[in-house]
C-alpha positions as CSV (number, residue, x, y, z in Angstrom):
1,X,-18.7,-18.1,32.4
2,X,-19.0,-21.1,32.9
3,X,-15.6,-21.2,33.9
4,X,-16.4,-18.4,36.4
5,X,-19.4,-20.7,37.4
6,X,-17.5,-23.5,38.5
7,X,-15.2,-21.5,40.3
8,X,-17.7,-19.3,42.2
9,X,-18.9,-23.1,42.9
10,X,-15.8,-24.4,44.8
11,X,-15.1,-21.2,46.9
12,X,-18.5,-20.5,48.1
13,X,-21.1,-22.6,47.3
14,X,-24.0,-22.6,45.3
15,X,-26.2,-20.7,47.3
16,X,-23.6,-17.7,47.4
17,X,-22.3,-18.8,43.6
18,X,-26.2,-18.2,42.8
19,X,-26.4,-15.0,44.3
20,X,-23.6,-13.7,42.9
21,X,-24.1,-14.4,39.2
22,X,-27.7,-12.8,39.7
23,X,-25.9,-9.8,40.8
24,X,-23.4,-10.0,37.5
25,X,-26.8,-10.7,35.4
26,X,-28.4,-7.6,36.7
27,X,-25.8,-5.3,36.4
28,X,-24.5,-6.4,32.5
29,X,-28.6,-5.7,31.8
30,X,-28.4,-1.8,33.5
31,X,-25.1,-1.8,31.7
32,X,-26.7,-2.5,28.6
33,X,-30.1,-0.3,28.6
34,X,-27.2,2.5,30.0
35,X,-25.6,2.2,26.6
36,X,-28.6,2.3,24.8
37,X,-30.1,5.4,26.0
38,X,-26.8,7.1,26.0
39,X,-27.2,9.8,23.2
40,X,-24.8,8.8,20.5
41,X,-21.6,11.6,20.8
42,X,-20.8,14.2,18.5
43,X,-18.6,12.7,15.5
44,X,-16.5,15.5,13.4
45,X,-15.5,14.0,10.3
46,X,-12.8,15.3,7.9
47,X,-14.0,18.3,5.2
48,X,-13.1,15.5,2.4
49,X,-15.4,12.6,4.5
50,X,-18.5,15.6,4.6
51,X,-18.1,16.6,0.5
52,X,-19.1,15.0,-2.2
53,X,-15.7,13.4,-3.8
54,X,-14.8,12.5,-6.6
55,X,-12.5,9.8,-8.3
56,X,-9.7,12.3,-9.1
57,X,-10.1,13.2,-5.3
58,X,-10.2,10.1,-3.7
59,X,-6.7,9.6,-5.6
60,X,-5.1,12.4,-4.3
61,X,-6.3,11.5,-0.8
62,X,-4.6,8.1,-1.2
63,X,-1.7,9.7,-2.1
64,X,-1.8,11.9,1.0
65,X,-3.0,9.9,3.6
66,X,-2.7,5.7,2.7
67,X,-0.3,3.5,5.1
68,X,1.4,1.6,1.9
69,X,1.8,5.0,0.5
70,X,2.9,6.7,3.5
71,X,5.5,3.6,4.1
72,X,7.0,3.8,1.0
73,X,8.1,7.1,1.2
74,X,10.0,5.8,4.8
75,X,11.5,3.0,2.6
76,X,12.1,5.7,0.0
77,X,13.9,8.2,2.4
78,X,15.6,4.9,4.1
79,X,17.2,4.4,0.6
80,X,18.8,8.1,0.5
81,X,20.7,7.2,3.4
82,X,21.9,3.8,2.2
83,X,23.1,5.9,-1.0
84,X,24.6,8.4,1.3
85,X,26.8,5.4,2.5
86,X,27.7,4.2,-0.5
87,X,29.0,7.0,-2.3
88,X,31.1,7.7,0.7
89,X,33.8,5.4,-0.6
90,X,34.7,7.5,-3.5
91,X,34.5,10.6,-0.8
92,X,37.6,12.5,1.3
93,X,37.5,11.6,4.3
94,X,39.0,14.0,7.3
95,X,40.2,12.0,10.6
96,X,41.2,13.6,13.6
97,X,43.3,11.4,16.4
98,X,44.7,11.9,20.0
99,X,46.3,10.2,22.5
100,X,47.2,10.1,26.1
101,X,50.2,8.2,27.6
102,X,51.6,7.7,31.2
103,X,54.7,5.6,31.8
104,X,56.9,4.4,34.9
105,X,59.2,2.6,33.1
106,X,61.6,5.2,31.3
107,X,65.4,5.3,30.5
108,X,67.9,8.1,31.2
109,X,69.2,9.7,28.4
110,X,72.8,11.4,29.1
111,X,73.3,14.7,26.9
112,X,76.9,15.7,28.0
113,X,79.0,15.0,30.6
114,X,77.6,17.1,32.8
115,X,74.0,15.3,33.3
116,X,71.7,13.3,32.4
117,X,67.6,14.4,31.7
118,X,65.2,12.2,32.4
119,X,62.5,11.8,29.7
120,X,58.6,12.6,30.4
121,X,56.5,10.2,31.8
122,X,53.4,11.9,30.5
123,X,53.0,11.9,26.9
124,X,50.4,13.4,24.7
125,X,49.8,13.1,20.9
126,X,47.0,14.3,18.4
127,X,46.6,15.3,14.6
128,X,44.1,15.5,12.0
129,X,44.8,14.5,8.5
130,X,42.5,14.5,5.0
131,X,41.8,11.0,3.5
132,X,41.0,10.6,-0.1
133,X,41.5,7.5,-1.4
134,X,42.2,7.1,-5.1
135,X,42.5,3.6,-6.7
136,X,40.4,0.9,-4.6
137,X,40.8,-2.0,-7.7
138,X,37.6,-0.6,-9.4
139,X,35.4,-0.1,-6.3
140,X,35.2,3.8,-6.0
141,X,33.7,3.8,-9.6
142,X,31.5,1.2,-8.7
143,X,30.1,3.0,-5.5
144,X,29.1,5.9,-8.2
145,X,27.4,3.7,-9.8
146,X,25.6,1.5,-7.0
147,X,24.8,4.6,-5.7
148,X,23.0,5.9,-8.8
149,X,21.4,2.8,-9.4
150,X,20.3,2.3,-6.0
151,X,18.4,6.1,-6.1
152,X,16.7,4.8,-9.1
153,X,15.5,1.3,-8.1
154,X,14.0,2.6,-4.8
155,X,11.7,5.0,-6.9
156,X,11.0,2.3,-8.7
157,X,9.6,0.5,-5.8
158,X,8.2,3.7,-4.2
159,X,6.0,3.9,-8.3
160,X,5.3,0.3,-7.7
161,X,3.5,0.8,-4.3
162,X,1.7,3.7,-5.6
163,X,0.5,2.0,-8.5
164,X,-1.0,-1.1,-6.1
165,X,-2.5,1.3,-4.3
166,X,-4.3,3.4,-6.8
167,X,-6.1,0.1,-8.0
168,X,-6.9,-0.6,-4.6
169,X,-8.6,3.2,-4.5
170,X,-9.8,2.8,-7.7
171,X,-11.6,-0.6,-6.9
172,X,-13.4,0.6,-3.7
173,X,-14.5,3.6,-5.2
174,X,-16.5,1.3,-8.0
175,X,-17.4,-1.2,-5.6
176,X,-18.7,1.6,-3.5
177,X,-20.9,3.6,-6.8
178,X,-21.7,-0.9,-7.6
179,X,-23.6,-0.8,-4.0
180,X,-25.4,2.7,-4.3
181,X,-27.0,1.6,-7.5
182,X,-27.9,-1.9,-6.4
183,X,-29.9,-0.2,-3.4
184,X,-31.5,1.8,-5.9
185,X,-32.6,-1.1,-7.8
186,X,-33.6,-3.2,-5.1
187,X,-35.8,0.3,-4.1
188,X,-37.4,0.5,-7.5
189,X,-38.0,-3.9,-7.4
190,X,-39.7,-3.0,-3.8
191,X,-41.9,-0.4,-5.1
192,X,-43.3,-2.1,-8.0
193,X,-43.8,-4.7,-5.9
194,X,-45.4,-2.3,-3.4
195,X,-47.9,-0.8,-6.5
196,X,-48.6,-4.3,-7.7
197,X,-50.0,-5.7,-4.4
198,X,-52.0,-2.5,-3.8
199,X,-53.6,-3.0,-7.5
200,X,-54.0,-6.4,-6.5
201,X,-55.8,-5.9,-3.2
202,X,-58.4,-3.6,-5.1
203,X,-59.0,-6.1,-7.9
204,X,-59.4,-8.6,-5.0
205,X,-61.7,-5.8,-3.1
206,X,-63.9,-5.5,-6.3
207,X,-64.0,-9.6,-6.8
208,X,-61.4,-9.7,-10.4
209,X,-59.1,-11.4,-8.7
210,X,-58.3,-14.4,-6.0
211,X,-57.2,-14.5,-2.3
212,X,-54.6,-16.3,-3.7
213,X,-52.7,-13.5,-6.2
214,X,-53.2,-11.2,-2.7
215,X,-50.9,-13.7,-1.2
216,X,-48.2,-14.5,-3.6
217,X,-47.6,-10.3,-4.3
218,X,-47.2,-10.0,-0.6
219,X,-45.6,-13.2,-0.4
220,X,-42.8,-11.6,-3.5
221,X,-43.4,-7.8,-1.5
222,X,-41.7,-10.1,1.8
223,X,-39.0,-12.0,-1.1
224,X,-37.5,-8.7,-2.1
225,X,-37.0,-6.9,1.2
226,X,-33.9,-8.9,2.3
227,X,-32.1,-8.5,-0.7
228,X,-32.8,-4.4,0.1
229,X,-31.6,-4.7,3.2
230,X,-28.6,-6.8,1.9
231,X,-27.4,-4.0,-0.6
232,X,-27.6,-1.2,2.2
233,X,-25.3,-3.4,4.0
234,X,-22.9,-3.7,1.1
235,X,-23.1,-0.4,1.0
236,X,-22.0,0.7,4.1
237,X,-19.2,-2.0,3.9
238,X,-18.4,-0.9,0.7
239,X,-17.6,3.1,2.2
240,X,-16.0,1.9,4.9
241,X,-13.9,-0.3,3.1
242,X,-13.2,2.9,0.9
243,X,-12.4,5.1,3.8
244,X,-10.1,2.8,4.9
245,X,-8.1,3.2,1.4
246,X,-7.9,6.8,1.8
247,X,-6.2,6.6,5.6
248,X,-8.7,7.2,7.3
249,X,-10.0,5.3,11.2
250,X,-13.2,5.0,12.0
251,X,-14.1,6.5,15.3
252,X,-15.0,4.1,17.6
253,X,-18.7,5.9,18.0
254,X,-20.1,5.6,14.7
255,X,-22.3,2.2,15.0
256,X,-23.6,2.7,11.7
257,X,-22.7,5.0,8.4
258,X,-20.2,7.3,7.3
259,X,-21.7,10.4,5.5
260,X,-19.7,9.5,2.1
261,X,-21.4,11.2,-1.1
262,X,-19.7,9.6,-4.5
263,X,-19.9,12.3,-6.9
264,X,-18.6,10.2,-10.1
265,X,-20.8,7.5,-12.0
266,X,-20.9,4.3,-13.5
267,X,-20.1,4.9,-17.6
268,X,-18.6,3.1,-20.2
269,X,-16.8,5.4,-22.7
270,X,-15.0,4.2,-25.6
271,X,-11.9,2.8,-25.0
272,X,-9.4,0.8,-27.1
273,X,-6.5,-1.3,-26.6
274,X,-4.0,-3.0,-28.9
275,X,-2.2,-6.0,-27.4
276,X,1.1,-6.4,-28.7
277,X,1.6,-2.6,-28.1
278,X,0.2,-3.0,-24.4
279,X,2.7,-6.5,-24.0
280,X,5.6,-4.0,-25.2
281,X,4.8,-1.0,-23.2
282,X,4.3,-2.8,-20.0
283,X,7.6,-4.7,-20.3
284,X,9.5,-1.1,-20.9
285,X,7.4,0.4,-18.1
286,X,6.0,-1.5,-15.4
287,X,7.9,0.0,-12.3
288,X,8.9,-4.3,-10.8
289,X,10.5,-5.1,-13.8
290,X,12.2,-1.6,-13.5
291,X,12.9,-2.1,-10.1
292,X,14.4,-5.8,-10.8
293,X,16.4,-4.8,-13.8
294,X,18.2,-2.3,-11.2
295,X,18.6,-4.9,-9.0
296,X,20.6,-6.8,-11.6
297,X,22.8,-4.2,-12.7
298,X,23.5,-3.9,-8.5
299,X,24.4,-7.0,-8.4
300,X,27.3,-7.1,-11.1
301,X,28.0,-4.4,-9.2
302,X,28.8,-6.6,-6.1
303,X,31.0,-9.1,-8.1
304,X,33.2,-6.4,-9.3
305,X,33.0,-5.2,-5.5
306,X,33.8,-8.4,-4.5
307,X,36.9,-8.7,-7.0
308,X,38.4,-5.6,-6.2
309,X,39.4,-6.8,-2.9
310,X,42.4,-8.9,-4.5
311,X,43.9,-5.3,-5.9
312,X,45.8,-2.9,-3.6
313,X,44.3,-0.1,-2.8
314,X,46.0,3.4,-2.8
315,X,45.0,6.6,-1.1
316,X,46.6,10.0,0.0
317,X,46.5,12.1,3.0
318,X,47.3,15.5,4.3
319,X,47.4,16.8,7.8
320,X,48.6,18.1,11.0
321,X,50.0,16.7,14.0
322,X,51.7,17.6,17.7
323,X,53.0,16.1,20.3
324,X,54.6,17.3,23.7
325,X,58.5,16.7,24.0
326,X,59.6,13.9,25.6
327,X,63.0,15.8,26.8
328,X,61.5,18.8,28.7
329,X,60.3,19.1,32.1
330,X,57.5,20.9,30.5
331,X,54.4,18.9,29.9
332,X,52.6,21.6,27.7
333,X,55.9,22.1,25.4
334,X,54.5,20.9,22.3
335,X,55.9,20.1,19.1
336,X,54.0,19.4,15.8
337,X,53.6,20.3,11.9
338,X,51.7,19.4,8.8
339,X,52.4,15.9,7.5
340,X,51.5,14.4,4.3
341,X,52.0,11.1,2.5
342,X,50.7,7.9,0.6
343,X,49.1,5.1,1.8
344,X,49.2,1.5,0.0
345,X,47.5,-1.7,1.7
346,X,47.3,-5.1,-0.2
347,X,45.6,-8.7,1.2
348,X,48.2,-10.4,-0.6
349,X,46.6,-13.7,1.0
350,X,42.7,-14.0,2.9
351,X,42.2,-17.6,3.4
352,X,39.8,-17.6,0.6
353,X,37.4,-15.1,1.9
354,X,37.5,-12.8,-1.0
355,X,36.8,-16.0,-3.3
356,X,33.7,-16.8,-1.7
357,X,32.6,-13.4,-1.9
358,X,33.0,-13.2,-5.4
359,X,31.0,-16.8,-5.9
360,X,28.4,-15.5,-3.8
361,X,27.8,-12.1,-5.7
362,X,28.0,-14.4,-9.1
363,X,25.2,-16.3,-7.5
364,X,22.8,-13.8,-6.7
365,X,22.6,-11.9,-9.8
366,X,22.2,-15.2,-11.8
367,X,18.8,-15.6,-9.4
368,X,18.4,-12.4,-10.0
369,X,18.2,-12.7,-14.0
370,X,16.6,-15.7,-13.7
371,X,13.8,-13.7,-11.7
372,X,13.3,-11.2,-14.0
373,X,13.2,-13.5,-17.0
374,X,9.9,-15.1,-14.7
375,X,8.2,-11.7,-13.7
376,X,8.5,-10.4,-17.3
377,X,6.9,-13.6,-18.3
378,X,4.2,-13.2,-15.2
379,X,3.8,-9.6,-16.6
380,X,2.8,-10.7,-20.0
381,X,0.6,-13.3,-18.9
382,X,-1.3,-10.7,-16.3
383,X,-2.0,-8.3,-19.3
384,X,-3.0,-10.9,-21.2
385,X,-5.8,-12.3,-18.6
386,X,-6.4,-8.3,-17.6
387,X,-7.2,-7.6,-21.5
388,X,-8.9,-10.9,-22.4
389,X,-11.1,-9.9,-18.7
390,X,-11.4,-6.3,-20.5
391,X,-12.8,-8.1,-23.8
392,X,-15.2,-10.2,-21.8
393,X,-16.4,-7.0,-19.8
394,X,-17.1,-5.1,-23.0
395,X,-18.8,-8.1,-24.7
396,X,-21.4,-8.1,-21.5
397,X,-21.7,-4.6,-21.9
398,X,-22.8,-4.5,-25.1
399,X,-25.2,-7.1,-24.9
400,X,-27.0,-5.5,-22.2
401,X,-27.6,-2.1,-24.0
402,X,-31.2,-2.5,-25.1
403,X,-32.2,-5.4,-22.5
404,X,-33.5,-3.5,-19.8
405,X,-35.8,-1.3,-21.9
406,X,-37.0,-4.5,-23.2
407,X,-37.4,-5.8,-19.8
408,X,-39.6,-2.3,-19.1
409,X,-41.5,-2.7,-22.1
410,X,-42.7,-6.2,-21.6
411,X,-43.7,-5.2,-18.3
412,X,-45.8,-2.5,-19.3
413,X,-47.3,-5.0,-21.9
414,X,-47.6,-7.8,-19.0
415,X,-49.3,-5.4,-16.4
416,X,-51.9,-3.7,-19.2
417,X,-52.9,-7.8,-20.1
418,X,-53.5,-8.6,-16.2
419,X,-55.5,-5.4,-15.5
420,X,-57.3,-6.5,-18.6
421,X,-57.9,-9.8,-17.4
422,X,-56.0,-11.7,-20.6
423,X,-52.5,-12.9,-18.8
424,X,-52.1,-14.4,-15.0
425,X,-50.5,-12.6,-11.6
426,X,-47.6,-15.1,-12.7
427,X,-47.0,-13.7,-15.7
428,X,-46.4,-10.3,-14.5
429,X,-44.4,-10.9,-11.4
430,X,-42.3,-13.2,-13.8
431,X,-42.1,-9.5,-15.8
432,X,-40.9,-7.7,-12.6
433,X,-38.5,-10.0,-12.1
434,X,-36.7,-9.8,-15.7
435,X,-36.7,-6.3,-15.1
436,X,-34.8,-6.4,-11.7
437,X,-32.2,-9.0,-13.2
438,X,-32.3,-6.8,-16.2
439,X,-31.4,-3.6,-13.9
440,X,-28.9,-5.5,-12.0
441,X,-27.0,-7.2,-14.5
442,X,-26.4,-3.6,-16.7
443,X,-25.7,-1.8,-13.2
444,X,-23.0,-5.0,-12.8
445,X,-21.6,-4.5,-16.5
446,X,-20.6,-1.2,-16.0
447,X,-18.9,-2.2,-12.9
448,X,-17.0,-5.2,-14.5
449,X,-16.2,-2.9,-17.3
450,X,-14.9,-0.1,-15.4
451,X,-13.1,-2.1,-13.2
452,X,-11.7,-4.3,-16.0
453,X,-10.3,-1.1,-17.7
454,X,-8.8,0.0,-14.1
455,X,-6.6,-4.0,-14.3
456,X,-5.5,-3.6,-17.6
457,X,-4.8,-0.1,-17.3
458,X,-2.8,-1.4,-13.9
459,X,-1.4,-4.2,-16.3
460,X,0.3,-2.4,-18.4
461,X,1.6,0.2,-16.0
462,X,-0.1,3.5,-17.3
463,X,-2.3,4.0,-13.9
464,X,0.0,5.8,-12.2
465,X,0.4,8.2,-15.1
466,X,-3.0,8.6,-16.1
467,X,-4.4,8.5,-12.7
468,X,-2.4,10.4,-9.9
469,X,-0.8,12.6,-12.9
470,X,2.6,14.5,-10.4
471,X,3.2,11.0,-7.7
472,X,5.9,12.7,-6.3
473,X,4.3,16.4,-5.8
474,X,3.3,16.3,-1.7
475,X,2.6,19.9,-1.7
476,X,-0.4,21.2,0.5
477,X,-1.3,22.5,-3.2
478,X,-2.1,18.7,-4.0
479,X,-4.7,18.3,-1.7
480,X,-8.0,18.3,-2.8
């Protein structure tokens, strides 16, 4: 705007610029008022968003709609094309060829003493043959193994995407549950402070307390309101995040909130994990490690394929060919018949090209081996960290089992003593604050336990089996 005003001053002078800016300002105000007065457009939400949503339904929706999962499916389909290309080395091929040649440089060929025949200046040839390689220096069997390994690797890579997505959806679901519980806690705190303030005012009117008690109660109530506002905002953000993880684009005309209701609760069930067994299982079933193992095997096949370039290639073929007669006056008179044979090719010297490919393939194989070792250590560290966090969350949850009941009892005693005049309002407010903190800590402990368990299952590699069931079932019946 400042730049625009400067340019306007230069072009039209100060008076004209002020007039123009004034008109622009009035137009902006009118536009804002019109937008505010306009009724909000009705939004047609999908059925799953307007109905109660469970965690299992959310996970199924993510498998159907999440962008990362859909991209993983596209990558999986693309890998099938690579498999077909790799297998083609071992499969027969049908080749057709045709050609036409016109030439002016011909030589007359004598057939007898009576005369000469002019060869055809226009020549054509065509044929079709089936070619099958029978020896490629080991590349045929290597191609079949490579195709199988590529297919298995792409499946493991897709499982990795699914596993990560399920963890994100599950965490987002728990975030929304936590935010909803925080609203309940803060609403209860505000309601309790309102009741205490009303009671304090009645006692002030009766002359039992001073004006200071009333003001202090009003201050405490005012301090509690922002916490409730922030809790409601966190709930809106958590629902938007969960909807995004489920592959839903929130319409632009939605300004405030989306009608999402979750049915599951933050509940901590019994869950036991044996760390040595978890470490061993993670190394076996984590899809990332499985994909790296397939990559290592593929690098071995690449070495074999590179070395095969130093060996001969043998193939057989059979087909049918035809061409026009060069010594006939008819252009369409053809000579043809079946053909068959054997082809042998051998690169006796390629100036170091094959040796360079072998060195490259060997080095890449060593790199994958080192990456696999490092990734295995990282997975073990991830399992240990997730297990330690799970133990912490479980211990915190155990420590908070009776705190809320004790805080409620402390508030009841403080209220009784305050009403009897044997304690101060400060004691009552402290008891109320302790109850709110106890409720908040209890909810956060439940949330921490659920998230820690989800991350531990993801670190072990169990969340695909436990949460998604048949990951590759994409039929309409799989929709929630």
